[in-house]
C-alpha positions, 0 to 999 in steps of 0.5 A, a space after each residue: 496523508 490528510 493533506 494528500 486526501 489519501 486514506 488507509 483504504 486507498 493504500 490497502 486497495 493498491 496493495 491488494 491489487 498489486 501484491 495481493 496483500 489483504 491486511 494493512 499489517 502486511 505493509 511495511 512502507 507505502 509511498 505516495 508518488 506524484 501520479 498518486 500510485 502507491 508502491 508498497 513494500 511488504 513487511 515480510 517476504 512473499 510466500 510464492 
């Protein structure tokens, strides 16, 4: 993450906007893509 200039807050912000996740513990994986998007995979299924 250091090399890309991304930090935990950037990942959490993206997860919050896209999935409504509030805690970093809710994220199982976050993948940095070329367009600097952060697709995230929840650590457990959504309760919707």
